[in-house]
Biopython code that builds the backbone (N, CA, C, O; Angstrom):
import numpy as np
from Bio.PDB.StructureBuilder import StructureBuilder

atoms = [
    (1, "MET", "N", (46.152, 35.238, 54.547)),
    (1, "MET", "CA", (47.208, 36.285, 54.919)),
    (1, "MET", "C", (47.206, 36.277, 53.151)),
    (1, "MET", "O", (46.765, 35.355, 52.465)),
    (2, "ALA", "N", (47.874, 37.672, 52.589)),
    (2, "ALA", "CA", (48.124, 38.191, 51.506)),
    (2, "ALA", "C", (49.551, 37.301, 51.428)),
    (2, "ALA", "O", (50.361, 36.923, 52.275)),
    (3, "THR", "N", (49.404, 37.127, 49.581)),
    (3, "THR", "CA", (50.494, 36.587, 49.218)),
    (3, "THR", "C", (51.756, 37.926, 49.359)),
    (3, "THR", "O", (51.536, 39.088, 49.702)),
    (4, "ALA", "N", (52.900, 37.396, 49.028)),
    (4, "ALA", "CA", (54.280, 38.042, 49.028)),
    (4, "ALA", "C", (53.764, 39.083, 47.729)),
    (4, "ALA", "O", (53.723, 40.273, 48.044)),
    (5, "ALA", "N", (53.379, 38.756, 46.343)),
    (5, "ALA", "CA", (53.018, 39.584, 45.774)),
    (5, "ALA", "C", (52.543, 41.027, 45.730)),
    (5, "ALA", "O", (52.709, 42.040, 45.050)),
    (6, "GLU", "N", (51.853, 40.600, 46.825)),
    (6, "GLU", "CA", (50.334, 41.345, 47.106)),
    (6, "GLU", "C", (50.825, 42.594, 48.435)),
    (6, "GLU", "O", (50.337, 43.719, 48.550)),
    (7, "ILE", "N", (51.855, 42.009, 49.277)),
    (7, "ILE", "CA", (52.270, 42.939, 50.071)),
    (7, "ILE", "C", (53.733, 43.851, 49.828)),
    (7, "ILE", "O", (54.117, 44.782, 50.535)),
    (8, "ALA", "N", (54.360, 43.334, 48.711)),
    (8, "ALA", "CA", (55.978, 43.868, 48.454)),
    (8, "ALA", "C", (55.359, 44.906, 47.836)),
    (8, "ALA", "O", (56.389, 45.227, 47.244)),
    (9, "PRO", "N", (54.572, 45.711, 47.458)),
    (9, "PRO", "CA", (54.360, 47.213, 46.643)),
    (9, "PRO", "C", (54.595, 47.994, 48.334)),
    (9, "PRO", "O", (55.446, 48.774, 48.761)),
    (10, "ALA", "N", (53.547, 47.419, 48.881)),
    (10, "ALA", "CA", (53.807, 48.354, 50.300)),
    (10, "ALA", "C", (54.656, 48.130, 51.274)),
    (10, "ALA", "O", (54.710, 48.982, 52.160)),
    (11, "ILE", "N", (55.330, 47.213, 51.344)),
    (11, "ILE", "CA", (56.609, 47.160, 52.048)),
    (11, "ILE", "C", (57.823, 47.635, 51.542)),
    (11, "ILE", "O", (58.863, 47.651, 52.201)),
    (12, "LYS", "N", (57.703, 48.073, 50.240)),
    (12, "LYS", "CA", (58.897, 49.014, 49.263)),
    (12, "LYS", "C", (58.618, 50.458, 49.727)),
    (12, "LYS", "O", (59.485, 51.274, 50.040)),
    (13, "GLU", "N", (57.059, 50.693, 49.727)),
    (13, "GLU", "CA", (57.326, 51.852, 49.636)),
    (13, "GLU", "C", (56.983, 52.534, 51.089)),
    (13, "GLU", "O", (57.222, 53.738, 51.181)),
    (14, "LEU", "N", (56.474, 51.897, 52.161)),
    (14, "LEU", "CA", (56.684, 51.861, 53.721)),
    (14, "LEU", "C", (58.480, 52.235, 53.857)),
    (14, "LEU", "O", (59.010, 53.323, 54.083)),
    (15, "LEU", "N", (59.055, 51.009, 53.646)),
    (15, "LEU", "CA", (60.634, 51.153, 53.665)),
    (15, "LEU", "C", (61.690, 52.436, 53.113)),
    (15, "LEU", "O", (62.787, 52.756, 53.570)),
    (16, "ARG", "N", (60.983, 52.982, 52.054)),
    (16, "ARG", "CA", (61.520, 54.008, 51.486)),
    (16, "ARG", "C", (61.270, 55.108, 52.209)),
    (16, "ARG", "O", (62.254, 55.762, 52.557)),
    (17, "THR", "N", (59.969, 55.562, 52.595)),
    (17, "THR", "CA", (59.643, 56.378, 53.006)),
    (17, "THR", "C", (59.944, 56.234, 54.554)),
    (17, "THR", "O", (59.570, 57.172, 55.258)),
    (18, "THR", "N", (60.494, 55.306, 55.084)),
    (18, "THR", "CA", (61.103, 55.851, 56.693)),
    (18, "THR", "C", (61.956, 55.878, 57.135)),
    (18, "THR", "O", (62.314, 56.331, 58.222)),
    (19, "HIS", "N", (62.803, 55.032, 55.794)),
    (19, "HIS", "CA", (64.309, 55.442, 56.155)),
    (19, "HIS", "C", (65.394, 56.291, 55.369)),
    (19, "HIS", "O", (65.602, 56.140, 54.165)),
    (20, "LYS", "N", (66.005, 57.118, 56.103)),
    (20, "LYS", "CA", (66.427, 58.196, 54.975)),
    (20, "LYS", "C", (67.533, 57.500, 54.607)),
    (20, "LYS", "O", (67.821, 58.261, 53.683)),
    (21, "GLN", "N", (68.182, 56.878, 54.579)),
    (21, "GLN", "CA", (69.291, 56.136, 53.681)),
    (21, "GLN", "C", (68.703, 54.557, 53.135)),
    (21, "GLN", "O", (67.556, 54.113, 53.176)),
    (22, "GLU", "N", (69.871, 53.976, 52.661)),
    (22, "GLU", "CA", (69.436, 52.256, 52.299)),
    (22, "GLU", "C", (69.443, 51.581, 53.173)),
    (22, "GLU", "O", (69.993, 51.687, 54.270)),
    (23, "VAL", "N", (68.595, 50.547, 52.590)),
    (23, "VAL", "CA", (68.062, 49.608, 53.753)),
    (23, "VAL", "C", (69.438, 48.582, 53.390)),
    (23, "VAL", "O", (69.768, 48.213, 52.262)),
    (24, "ILE", "N", (70.000, 48.307, 54.460)),
    (24, "ILE", "CA", (70.701, 47.081, 53.847)),
    (24, "ILE", "C", (70.682, 46.171, 54.833)),
    (24, "ILE", "O", (71.786, 45.946, 55.331)),
    (25, "SER", "N", (69.433, 45.363, 55.429)),
    (25, "SER", "CA", (69.678, 44.160, 56.150)),
    (25, "SER", "C", (68.007, 44.165, 56.530)),
    (25, "SER", "O", (67.476, 45.220, 56.878)),
    (26, "LEU", "N", (67.467, 43.282, 56.462)),
    (26, "LEU", "CA", (65.861, 42.869, 56.795)),
    (26, "LEU", "C", (65.913, 41.576, 57.122)),
    (26, "LEU", "O", (66.816, 40.842, 56.720)),
    (27, "ALA", "N", (64.671, 41.071, 58.101)),
    (27, "ALA", "CA", (64.528, 39.960, 58.775)),
    (27, "ALA", "C", (63.108, 39.566, 58.829)),
    (27, "ALA", "O", (62.410, 40.161, 59.649)),
    (28, "TRP", "N", (62.600, 38.713, 58.132)),
    (28, "TRP", "CA", (61.320, 38.045, 58.422)),
    (28, "TRP", "C", (61.358, 37.543, 60.305)),
    (28, "TRP", "O", (62.174, 36.959, 61.018)),
    (29, "SER", "N", (60.430, 37.961, 60.447)),
    (29, "SER", "CA", (59.668, 36.818, 61.602)),
    (29, "SER", "C", (59.210, 35.929, 61.729)),
    (29, "SER", "O", (58.015, 36.057, 61.460)),
    (30, "PRO", "N", (59.606, 34.346, 62.196)),
    (30, "PRO", "CA", (59.031, 33.140, 62.130)),
    (30, "PRO", "C", (57.743, 32.728, 61.935)),
    (30, "PRO", "O", (57.360, 31.617, 61.569)),
    (31, "ASP", "N", (57.066, 33.753, 62.220)),
    (31, "ASP", "CA", (55.505, 33.623, 62.068)),
    (31, "ASP", "C", (54.541, 34.670, 60.539)),
    (31, "ASP", "O", (53.412, 34.654, 60.049)),
    (32, "GLY", "N", (55.947, 35.509, 60.289)),
    (32, "GLY", "CA", (55.972, 36.133, 59.169)),
    (32, "GLY", "C", (54.600, 37.297, 59.254)),
    (32, "GLY", "O", (53.971, 37.675, 58.266)),
    (33, "LYS", "N", (54.403, 37.623, 60.327)),
    (33, "LYS", "CA", (53.784, 39.181, 60.593)),
    (33, "LYS", "C", (53.933, 40.059, 60.575)),
    (33, "LYS", "O", (53.083, 40.925, 60.368)),
    (34, "MET", "N", (55.558, 40.284, 60.870)),
    (34, "MET", "CA", (56.714, 41.173, 61.145)),
    (34, "MET", "C", (57.903, 41.399, 60.091)),
    (34, "MET", "O", (58.366, 40.569, 59.308)),
    (35, "LEU", "N", (58.163, 42.331, 60.221)),
    (35, "LEU", "CA", (59.338, 42.433, 59.037)),
    (35, "LEU", "C", (60.781, 43.858, 59.770)),
    (35, "LEU", "O", (60.788, 45.087, 59.689)),
    (36, "ALA", "N", (61.616, 43.027, 60.309)),
    (36, "ALA", "CA", (62.384, 44.215, 60.631)),
    (36, "ALA", "C", (63.481, 44.834, 59.809)),
    (36, "ALA", "O", (64.010, 44.052, 59.020)),
    (37, "SER", "N", (63.929, 46.039, 59.820)),
    (37, "SER", "CA", (64.722, 46.738, 58.720)),
    (37, "SER", "C", (66.103, 47.360, 59.699)),
    (37, "SER", "O", (66.368, 47.091, 60.871)),
    (38, "GLY", "N", (66.602, 47.982, 59.044)),
    (38, "GLY", "CA", (68.012, 48.052, 58.878)),
    (38, "GLY", "C", (68.577, 48.786, 58.381)),
    (38, "GLY", "O", (68.750, 48.555, 57.185)),
    (39, "SER", "N", (69.188, 50.051, 58.927)),
    (39, "SER", "CA", (69.483, 50.649, 57.388)),
    (39, "SER", "C", (71.108, 51.487, 58.363)),
    (39, "SER", "O", (71.459, 51.543, 59.542)),
    (40, "ASN", "N", (71.858, 52.163, 56.592)),
    (40, "ASN", "CA", (72.943, 52.552, 57.107)),
    (40, "ASN", "C", (73.121, 53.447, 57.758)),
    (40, "ASN", "O", (74.240, 53.659, 58.226)),
    (41, "GLU", "N", (71.892, 54.397, 58.037)),
    (41, "GLU", "CA", (71.800, 55.921, 59.082)),
    (41, "GLU", "C", (71.939, 55.298, 60.573)),
    (41, "GLU", "O", (72.375, 56.052, 61.443)),
    (42, "GLY", "N", (71.574, 53.889, 60.942)),
    (42, "GLY", "CA", (71.347, 53.308, 62.160)),
    (42, "GLY", "C", (69.967, 53.145, 63.057)),
    (42, "GLY", "O", (69.868, 53.070, 64.282)),
    (43, "ASN", "N", (68.653, 53.108, 61.765)),
    (43, "ASN", "CA", (67.919, 52.657, 62.322)),
    (43, "ASN", "C", (67.435, 51.131, 62.354)),
    (43, "ASN", "O", (67.732, 50.326, 61.471)),
    (44, "LEU", "N", (66.677, 50.837, 63.445)),
    (44, "LEU", "CA", (66.228, 49.579, 63.289)),
    (44, "LEU", "C", (65.002, 49.408, 63.598)),
    (44, "LEU", "O", (64.659, 49.098, 64.739)),
    (45, "LEU", "N", (64.072, 49.611, 62.493)),
    (45, "LEU", "CA", (62.219, 49.435, 62.512)),
    (45, "LEU", "C", (61.781, 47.906, 62.166)),
    (45, "LEU", "O", (62.279, 47.022, 61.469)),
    (46, "MET", "N", (60.818, 47.988, 62.837)),
    (46, "MET", "CA", (59.697, 46.727, 62.858)),
    (46, "MET", "C", (58.355, 46.978, 62.182)),
    (46, "MET", "O", (57.489, 47.662, 62.726)),
    (47, "CYS", "N", (58.182, 46.358, 60.871)),
    (47, "CYS", "CA", (57.064, 46.410, 60.203)),
    (47, "CYS", "C", (56.065, 45.612, 60.680)),
    (47, "CYS", "O", (56.365, 44.444, 60.931)),
    (48, "ASP", "N", (55.009, 45.957, 60.852)),
    (48, "ASP", "CA", (53.824, 45.115, 61.411)),
    (48, "ASP", "C", (53.331, 44.802, 59.616)),
    (48, "ASP", "O", (53.132, 45.856, 59.013)),
    (49, "LEU", "N", (53.177, 43.822, 58.970)),
    (49, "LEU", "CA", (52.959, 43.101, 57.675)),
    (49, "LEU", "C", (51.252, 43.320, 57.804)),
    (49, "LEU", "O", (50.557, 43.546, 56.814)),
    (50, "ARG", "N", (50.902, 43.251, 58.699)),
    (50, "ARG", "CA", (49.180, 42.702, 58.858)),
    (50, "ARG", "C", (48.211, 44.297, 58.435)),
    (50, "ARG", "O", (47.147, 44.380, 57.821)),
    (51, "SER", "N", (48.865, 45.149, 58.891)),
    (51, "SER", "CA", (48.558, 46.424, 59.530)),
    (51, "SER", "C", (48.920, 47.726, 58.525)),
    (51, "SER", "O", (48.385, 48.789, 58.212)),
    (52, "GLY", "N", (50.417, 46.835, 58.143)),
    (52, "GLY", "CA", (51.276, 48.217, 57.264)),
    (52, "GLY", "C", (51.846, 49.453, 58.190)),
    (52, "GLY", "O", (51.873, 50.620, 57.802)),
    (53, "THR", "N", (52.175, 49.123, 59.132)),
    (53, "THR", "CA", (52.355, 50.151, 60.329)),
    (53, "THR", "C", (53.386, 49.765, 60.573)),
    (53, "THR", "O", (53.770, 48.709, 60.071)),
    (54, "MET", "N", (54.172, 50.487, 61.419)),
    (54, "MET", "CA", (55.504, 50.556, 61.694)),
    (54, "MET", "C", (55.449, 50.978, 63.102)),
    (54, "MET", "O", (55.669, 52.140, 63.444)),
    (55, "PRO", "N", (55.091, 49.823, 64.093)),
    (55, "PRO", "CA", (54.699, 49.880, 65.571)),
    (55, "PRO", "C", (56.036, 50.545, 65.921)),
    (55, "PRO", "O", (56.019, 51.775, 65.916)),
    (56, "LEU", "N", (57.408, 49.822, 66.280)),
    (56, "LEU", "CA", (58.381, 50.077, 66.671)),
    (56, "LEU", "C", (59.508, 50.780, 66.211)),
    (56, "LEU", "O", (59.534, 50.317, 65.070)),
    (57, "SER", "N", (60.253, 51.391, 66.248)),
    (57, "SER", "CA", (61.704, 52.060, 66.092)),
    (57, "SER", "C", (62.575, 52.316, 66.978)),
    (57, "SER", "O", (62.395, 52.349, 68.196)),
    (58, "ILE", "N", (63.954, 52.585, 66.145)),
    (58, "ILE", "CA", (64.999, 53.049, 67.310)),
    (58, "ILE", "C", (65.962, 54.154, 66.152)),
    (58, "ILE", "O", (66.185, 54.126, 64.942)),
    (59, "ASP", "N", (66.210, 54.752, 66.891)),
    (59, "ASP", "CA", (67.111, 55.577, 65.993)),
    (59, "ASP", "C", (69.011, 55.689, 66.717)),
    (59, "ASP", "O", (69.460, 55.386, 67.822)),
    (60, "GLY", "N", (69.493, 56.101, 65.812)),
    (60, "GLY", "CA", (71.148, 56.608, 66.935)),
    (60, "GLY", "C", (72.169, 55.045, 66.733)),
    (60, "GLY", "O", (73.330, 55.097, 67.139)),
    (61, "LEU", "N", (71.807, 54.126, 66.293)),
    (61, "LEU", "CA", (72.727, 53.014, 66.010)),
    (61, "LEU", "C", (73.708, 53.456, 65.324)),
    (61, "LEU", "O", (73.884, 54.549, 64.787)),
    (62, "LYS", "N", (74.436, 52.391, 65.384)),
    (62, "LYS", "CA", (75.549, 52.299, 64.023)),
    (62, "LYS", "C", (74.625, 51.756, 62.847)),
    (62, "LYS", "O", (73.409, 51.564, 62.836)),
    (63, "PRO", "N", (75.732, 51.542, 61.714)),
    (63, "PRO", "CA", (74.657, 50.981, 60.454)),
    (63, "PRO", "C", (74.384, 49.519, 60.835)),
    (63, "PRO", "O", (75.363, 49.047, 61.412)),
    (64, "ILE", "N", (73.171, 48.478, 60.672)),
    (64, "ILE", "CA", (72.527, 47.020, 61.148)),
    (64, "ILE", "C", (73.158, 46.807, 60.137)),
    (64, "ILE", "O", (73.163, 47.607, 59.201)),
    (65, "THR", "N", (73.961, 45.431, 60.131)),
    (65, "THR", "CA", (74.475, 45.063, 58.489)),
    (65, "THR", "C", (73.743, 43.493, 58.559)),
    (65, "THR", "O", (73.993, 42.790, 57.580)),
    (66, "SER", "N", (73.222, 43.130, 59.191)),
    (66, "SER", "CA", (72.700, 41.763, 59.104)),
    (66, "SER", "C", (71.414, 41.687, 60.473)),
    (66, "SER", "O", (71.306, 42.500, 61.391)),
    (67, "MET", "N", (70.763, 40.753, 60.290)),
    (67, "MET", "CA", (69.872, 40.432, 61.412)),
    (67, "MET", "C", (69.268, 39.194, 61.399)),
    (67, "MET", "O", (69.180, 38.800, 60.236)),
    (68, "ALA", "N", (68.812, 38.406, 62.200)),
    (68, "ALA", "CA", (68.344, 37.261, 62.738)),
    (68, "ALA", "C", (67.280, 36.900, 63.811)),
    (68, "ALA", "O", (67.360, 37.274, 64.981)),
    (69, "TYR", "N", (66.507, 36.313, 63.421)),
    (69, "TYR", "CA", (65.211, 36.454, 64.794)),
    (69, "TYR", "C", (65.550, 34.933, 65.044)),
    (69, "TYR", "O", (66.046, 34.154, 64.230)),
    (70, "LYS", "N", (65.211, 34.705, 66.215)),
    (70, "LYS", "CA", (65.200, 33.741, 66.890)),
    (70, "LYS", "C", (63.912, 33.157, 66.725)),
    (70, "LYS", "O", (62.897, 33.827, 66.533)),
    (71, "ASP", "N", (63.948, 31.552, 66.820)),
    (71, "ASP", "CA", (62.988, 31.412, 66.404)),
    (71, "ASP", "C", (61.567, 31.292, 67.469)),
    (71, "ASP", "O", (60.553, 30.833, 66.942)),
    (72, "ASP", "N", (61.516, 31.567, 68.470)),
    (72, "ASP", "CA", (60.670, 32.046, 68.765)),
    (72, "ASP", "C", (59.851, 33.261, 68.762)),
    (72, "ASP", "O", (58.834, 33.595, 69.371)),
    (73, "GLY", "N", (60.627, 33.837, 67.865)),
    (73, "GLY", "CA", (60.020, 35.547, 67.326)),
    (73, "GLY", "C", (59.985, 36.437, 68.376)),
    (73, "GLY", "O", (59.301, 37.382, 67.983)),
    (74, "VAL", "N", (60.289, 36.601, 69.298)),
    (74, "VAL", "CA", (60.536, 37.528, 70.320)),
    (74, "VAL", "C", (61.484, 37.848, 70.592)),
    (74, "VAL", "O", (61.366, 38.817, 71.341)),
    (75, "VAL", "N", (63.319, 37.389, 70.282)),
    (75, "VAL", "CA", (64.274, 37.785, 70.103)),
    (75, "VAL", "C", (64.805, 38.274, 68.848)),
    (75, "VAL", "O", (64.742, 37.498, 67.895)),
    (76, "LEU", "N", (65.285, 39.349, 68.683)),
    (76, "LEU", "CA", (65.989, 39.567, 67.251)),
    (76, "LEU", "C", (67.246, 39.798, 67.927)),
    (76, "LEU", "O", (67.478, 40.173, 69.076)),
    (77, "VAL", "N", (68.160, 39.431, 66.771)),
    (77, "VAL", "CA", (69.719, 39.819, 66.974)),
    (77, "VAL", "C", (70.377, 40.636, 66.184)),
    (77, "VAL", "O", (70.356, 40.141, 65.057)),
    (78, "THR", "N", (70.955, 41.636, 66.190)),
    (78, "THR", "CA", (71.444, 42.553, 65.087)),
    (78, "THR", "C", (72.722, 42.489, 65.303)),
    (78, "THR", "O", (73.150, 42.037, 66.365)),
    (79, "ALA", "N", (73.553, 42.946, 64.300)),
    (79, "ALA", "CA", (74.978, 42.863, 63.988)),
    (79, "ALA", "C", (75.136, 44.532, 63.461)),
    (79, "ALA", "O", (74.247, 45.231, 62.975)),
    (80, "SER", "N", (76.628, 44.918, 63.746)),
    (80, "SER", "CA", (76.608, 46.328, 63.444)),
    (80, "SER", "C", (77.852, 46.679, 63.142)),
    (80, "SER", "O", (78.762, 46.332, 63.896)),
    (81, "ALA", "N", (78.118, 47.436, 61.974)),
    (81, "ALA", "CA", (79.208, 48.597, 61.613)),
    (81, "ALA", "C", (79.498, 48.713, 62.805)),
    (81, "ALA", "O", (80.600, 48.165, 62.781)),
    (82, "GLY", "N", (79.320, 49.065, 64.019)),
    (82, "GLY", "CA", (79.887, 49.902, 65.284)),
    (82, "GLY", "C", (80.769, 48.558, 65.771)),
    (82, "GLY", "O", (81.683, 48.889, 66.526)),
    (83, "LYS", "N", (80.718, 47.445, 65.569)),
    (83, "LYS", "CA", (81.596, 46.443, 65.839)),
    (83, "LYS", "C", (80.706, 45.586, 67.125)),
    (83, "LYS", "O", (81.204, 45.115, 68.147)),
    (84, "THR", "N", (79.654, 45.566, 66.828)),
    (84, "THR", "CA", (78.737, 44.856, 68.022)),
    (84, "THR", "C", (77.816, 44.101, 67.649)),
    (84, "THR", "O", (77.295, 44.066, 66.534)),
    (85, "VAL", "N", (77.502, 43.254, 68.879)),
    (85, "VAL", "CA", (76.029, 42.061, 68.111)),
    (85, "VAL", "C", (75.403, 42.184, 69.360)),
    (85, "VAL", "O", (75.890, 41.830, 70.434)),
    (86, "GLN", "N", (73.810, 42.934, 69.098)),
    (86, "GLN", "CA", (72.964, 42.573, 70.469)),
    (86, "GLN", "C", (71.780, 42.266, 70.122)),
    (86, "GLN", "O", (71.176, 42.240, 69.049)),
    (87, "LEU", "N", (71.469, 41.979, 71.460)),
    (87, "LEU", "CA", (69.838, 41.331, 71.459)),
    (87, "LEU", "C", (69.014, 41.911, 71.820)),
    (87, "LEU", "O", (69.352, 42.668, 72.729)),
    (88, "TRP", "N", (67.077, 42.003, 71.315)),
    (88, "TRP", "CA", (66.579, 43.122, 71.116)),
    (88, "TRP", "C", (65.084, 41.995, 71.447)),
    (88, "TRP", "O", (64.864, 41.062, 70.675)),
    (89, "ASP", "N", (64.310, 42.218, 72.482)),
    (89, "ASP", "CA", (63.219, 41.816, 72.747)),
    (89, "ASP", "C", (62.043, 42.930, 71.712)),
    (89, "ASP", "O", (61.436, 43.972, 71.959)),
    (90, "VAL", "N", (62.149, 42.135, 70.644)),
    (90, "VAL", "CA", (60.751, 43.032, 69.903)),
    (90, "VAL", "C", (59.861, 43.519, 70.327)),
    (90, "VAL", "O", (59.439, 44.602, 69.923)),
    (91, "ARG", "N", (59.202, 42.665, 71.500)),
    (91, "ARG", "CA", (57.764, 43.401, 71.579)),
    (91, "ARG", "C", (58.042, 45.215, 72.357)),
    (91, "ARG", "O", (57.282, 46.175, 72.482)),
    (92, "THR", "N", (59.111, 45.048, 72.632)),
    (92, "THR", "CA", (59.367, 46.814, 73.035)),
    (92, "THR", "C", (60.667, 47.471, 72.168)),
    (92, "THR", "O", (61.073, 48.626, 72.291)),
    (93, "LEU", "N", (61.061, 46.729, 71.517)),
    (93, "LEU", "CA", (62.723, 47.193, 70.994)),
    (93, "LEU", "C", (63.509, 47.692, 71.752)),
    (93, "LEU", "O", (64.258, 48.599, 71.390)),
    (94, "LYS", "N", (63.496, 46.986, 73.498)),
    (94, "LYS", "CA", (64.703, 47.268, 74.279)),
    (94, "LYS", "C", (65.581, 45.865, 74.120)),
    (94, "LYS", "O", (65.256, 44.682, 74.015)),
    (95, "PRO", "N", (67.224, 46.777, 74.164)),
    (95, "PRO", "CA", (67.535, 45.240, 74.746)),
    (95, "PRO", "C", (67.608, 44.576, 75.240)),
    (95, "PRO", "O", (67.667, 45.096, 76.354)),
    (96, "LEU", "N", (67.688, 43.283, 75.409)),
    (96, "LEU", "CA", (68.214, 42.644, 76.292)),
    (96, "LEU", "C", (69.069, 42.375, 77.049)),
    (96, "LEU", "O", (68.838, 41.669, 78.031)),
    (97, "CYS", "N", (70.047, 42.779, 76.831)),
    (97, "CYS", "CA", (71.481, 42.668, 77.419)),
    (97, "CYS", "C", (72.541, 43.909, 77.171)),
    (97, "CYS", "O", (72.283, 44.832, 76.398)),
    (98, "GLU", "N", (73.645, 43.822, 77.850)),
    (98, "GLU", "CA", (74.495, 45.276, 76.660)),
    (98, "GLU", "C", (75.113, 44.803, 75.884)),
    (98, "GLU", "O", (75.505, 43.670, 76.166)),
    (99, "PRO", "N", (75.474, 45.297, 74.715)),
    (99, "PRO", "CA", (76.102, 45.192, 73.757)),
    (99, "PRO", "C", (76.984, 43.901, 73.714)),
    (99, "PRO", "O", (77.301, 43.614, 74.869)),
    (100, "ILE", "N", (77.485, 43.038, 72.828)),
    (100, "ILE", "CA", (78.794, 41.986, 72.479)),
    (100, "ILE", "C", (79.448, 42.790, 72.122)),
    (100, "ILE", "O", (78.846, 43.630, 71.453)),
    (101, "LYS", "N", (80.662, 42.990, 72.276)),
    (101, "LYS", "CA", (82.048, 44.147, 71.770)),
    (101, "LYS", "C", (82.548, 43.102, 71.777)),
    (101, "LYS", "O", (82.674, 43.033, 73.000)),
    (102, "LYS", "N", (83.043, 41.998, 71.350)),
    (102, "LYS", "CA", (84.100, 41.402, 71.563)),
    (102, "LYS", "C", (84.611, 40.987, 69.933)),
    (102, "LYS", "O", (85.350, 40.009, 69.817)),
    (103, "HIS", "N", (84.188, 41.772, 68.673)),
    (103, "HIS", "CA", (84.764, 42.100, 67.517)),
    (103, "HIS", "C", (85.670, 43.226, 67.619)),
    (103, "HIS", "O", (85.474, 44.175, 68.379)),
    (104, "THR", "N", (86.955, 43.076, 66.619)),
    (104, "THR", "CA", (87.596, 43.911, 66.284)),
    (104, "THR", "C", (87.346, 45.007, 64.867)),
    (104, "THR", "O", (87.877, 46.086, 64.604)),
    (105, "ALA", "N", (86.441, 44.303, 64.226)),
    (105, "ALA", "CA", (86.185, 44.980, 63.182)),
    (105, "ALA", "C", (84.595, 44.888, 62.978)),
    (105, "ALA", "O", (83.879, 44.086, 63.578)),
    (106, "GLU", "N", (84.118, 45.907, 61.963)),
    (106, "GLU", "CA", (82.745, 45.642, 61.733)),
    (106, "GLU", "C", (82.282, 44.284, 61.500)),
    (106, "GLU", "O", (82.968, 43.420, 60.953)),
    (107, "VAL", "N", (80.915, 44.097, 61.998)),
    (107, "VAL", "CA", (80.045, 42.875, 61.832)),
    (107, "VAL", "C", (79.099, 42.842, 60.495)),
    (107, "VAL", "O", (78.259, 43.662, 60.125)),
    (108, "ASN", "N", (79.521, 41.624, 59.906)),
    (108, "ASN", "CA", (79.008, 41.724, 58.663)),
    (108, "ASN", "C", (77.920, 40.702, 58.713)),
    (108, "ASN", "O", (77.039, 41.155, 57.982)),
    (109, "SER", "N", (77.558, 39.642, 59.162)),
    (109, "SER", "CA", (76.719, 38.895, 59.499)),
    (109, "SER", "C", (76.582, 37.901, 60.673)),
    (109, "SER", "O", (77.499, 37.396, 61.322)),
    (110, "ILE", "N", (75.483, 37.753, 60.788)),
    (110, "ILE", "CA", (75.160, 37.173, 61.875)),
    (110, "ILE", "C", (74.265, 35.510, 61.626)),
    (110, "ILE", "O", (73.781, 35.382, 60.502)),
    (111, "ALA", "N", (74.123, 34.689, 62.304)),
    (111, "ALA", "CA", (73.837, 33.362, 62.058)),
    (111, "ALA", "C", (73.503, 32.807, 63.646)),
    (111, "ALA", "O", (74.190, 32.900, 64.663)),
    (112, "LEU", "N", (71.975, 32.109, 63.396)),
    (112, "LEU", "CA", (71.679, 31.747, 64.719)),
    (112, "LEU", "C", (71.535, 30.108, 64.894)),
    (112, "LEU", "O", (70.798, 29.421, 64.187)),
    (113, "ALA", "N", (72.257, 29.671, 65.818)),
    (113, "ALA", "CA", (72.479, 27.921, 66.079)),
    (113, "ALA", "C", (70.488, 27.574, 66.090)),
    (113, "ALA", "O", (69.643, 28.457, 66.245)),
    (114, "PRO", "N", (70.297, 26.596, 65.953)),
    (114, "PRO", "CA", (68.815, 26.289, 66.171)),
    (114, "PRO", "C", (68.542, 26.277, 67.559)),
    (114, "PRO", "O", (67.356, 26.558, 67.734)),
    (115, "ASP", "N", (68.986, 26.124, 68.343)),
    (115, "ASP", "CA", (68.553, 26.138, 70.069)),
    (115, "ASP", "C", (69.078, 27.148, 70.291)),
    (115, "ASP", "O", (69.523, 27.150, 71.438)),
    (116, "PHE", "N", (69.313, 28.280, 69.622)),
    (116, "PHE", "CA", (69.807, 29.625, 69.946)),
    (116, "PHE", "C", (70.949, 29.362, 71.394)),
    (116, "PHE", "O", (70.966, 30.091, 72.386)),
    (117, "SER", "N", (71.654, 28.394, 71.220)),
    (117, "SER", "CA", (72.834, 28.219, 72.067)),
    (117, "SER", "C", (74.338, 28.912, 71.686)),
    (117, "SER", "O", (75.290, 29.014, 72.460)),
    (118, "PHE", "N", (74.282, 29.329, 70.372)),
    (118, "PHE", "CA", (75.294, 29.581, 69.806)),
    (118, "PHE", "C", (75.145, 30.880, 68.736)),
    (118, "PHE", "O", (74.402, 30.636, 67.785)),
    (119, "ALA", "N", (75.794, 32.321, 68.762)),
    (119, "ALA", "CA", (74.819, 33.012, 67.250)),
    (119, "ALA", "C", (77.199, 32.910, 66.718)),
    (119, "ALA", "O", (78.270, 32.628, 67.255)),
    (120, "ALA", "N", (76.782, 33.256, 65.737)),
    (120, "ALA", "CA", (78.132, 33.052, 64.631)),
    (120, "ALA", "C", (77.825, 34.457, 63.470)),
    (120, "ALA", "O", (78.587, 34.653, 62.523)),
]
sb = StructureBuilder()
sb.init_structure("model")
sb.init_model(0)
sb.init_chain("A")
sb.init_seg("    ")
for serial, (resi, resn, name, xyz) in enumerate(atoms, 1):
    if name == "N":
        sb.init_residue(resn, " ", resi, " ")
    sb.init_atom(name, np.array(xyz, "f"), 0.0, 1.0, " ", f" {name:<3s}", serial, name[0])
structure = sb.get_structure()
């Protein structure tokens, strides 16, 4: 596997050319093979670090302010300026449930309990 120093320029270029606005959140998959990125324009992208490709993306969301992977690497939890938290299946980038809409303001950060019993 390549070192961080070796792949950093490629990641920077990939993110620069795929997002129209600034990237405001990133999350490494637990196995280190994927990088999820969220931007101010509301795009969620999954970058395969082995191939340097962007196999999955979704547009039209509110700005993605924070994200975290579940320890199995299959679930990504995102927080947004749209006052929501969303769980995604990273294999398909499809929502696993309806967005959680219990916040009265922008959700700026997300953290997961080690056993995934709680998100804060």
